[in-house]
Residue, then its C-alpha position, 0 to 999 in steps of 0.5 A: m129778925r123781928v122788929y118791935g116798936l115801943t112807944g108811949n107818951i111823955g111821962a108814961g115810963k117808956s124808958t123804964v120799960a125799955a131798960m127792962f126789955r134790955e135786962a130781959g135780953i132783947p136789944v133796944l134802939d133808942a130813937d132819941r139817942i139816934s136823933r142826937e147822933v144824926t143832928a150832931p154838929g157838922s152833920p147834914a141834918y144839923r146844918e139844915i136845922a140851924k138854917e131853918f130855925g136860926p142861931g137862937i137854937l144853938g147852945p154856947d158849944g155850937a150844938i143844938d140846944r134841944e130844950r130851946l128847939a123843943g120850946i119852938v116845935f111843941s108850941d107850933p105844929s108846922r115847925r114840928a112838922l118841918l123838924e120831922r121832915i129834916t130829921h126822920p129820914a136820917i134817923l130811919a137810915a141810922m136805925r136800919e143800919s143798927l138793926e142790920r148789925l143786930a141781925l148779923e149778931g144773931h138776935s131774933a128780935a129787937i125793939v125800937e123805942a120811939a115816941l112817935i111811931h103811930e104819929s109818923g106812920r111808921k107802924g107798918l115797918l114793924t112786926a108789932v107795936i108795944s105801947v106803954r101807958c099809965d093813968p093821967s094822974v100818974q103821968r102828971r105826977r111824974l112830969a111834975v117831979r121831972g126837972g127842967m120843965t115848967r107846968e106849961q111846957a109839960e102841958a104843951r108836950v102832953a097836948a102835942q102827943m097822940d091821945p094815950e088811950a088811942k095810942a094804946r088801942a092802935s098798938d098790938y100790946v100794952i104795958d100798964n105802967s101805973g103801978d109799981l115797978d114789980s108789976t111793970r116788970r112782970q108784964v115785960l117778962r111775960l111779953t118778952r117770952l111771947l116776943l122771943a117764942 
């Protein structure tokens, strides 16, 4: 089974494109969802994160408050690197297991949706990488309407990520999500035919 990476910076529309690939018939694994699963209360990664970052990152229910943790790691690269050292091996193991299951089900291709494919050095594990990009003005507008994030928090997340044009150049395929959904869907369907050929 061929495994493709789907990446893109915050606000570029990666999740929208992932949904379109699913509709077109290619299964998509969401690294963020897997991350939530492997850091659920009681898991080894959860215990390590709670130990390293302290009880202040836990919500009232005892689960990791992802927004509080994000506030810490997106303002301190060394803390972000520590979090990645804890979570990435567990995420990778869970992802391999899911991909093996999809291969056994007979899928010829699958996509892994993850923001940090290039940054984490995972590109070599994939058949090819697809980058979702959009104009910076569109990205800022999307982040402004996305709830729960101050302008400073949004700017910190944008600054913490790889330059979107460098990410696009480092990828094998690029989907430009600056226009309307129909334009994006046409690009996805065109690429789907190529990936499944």
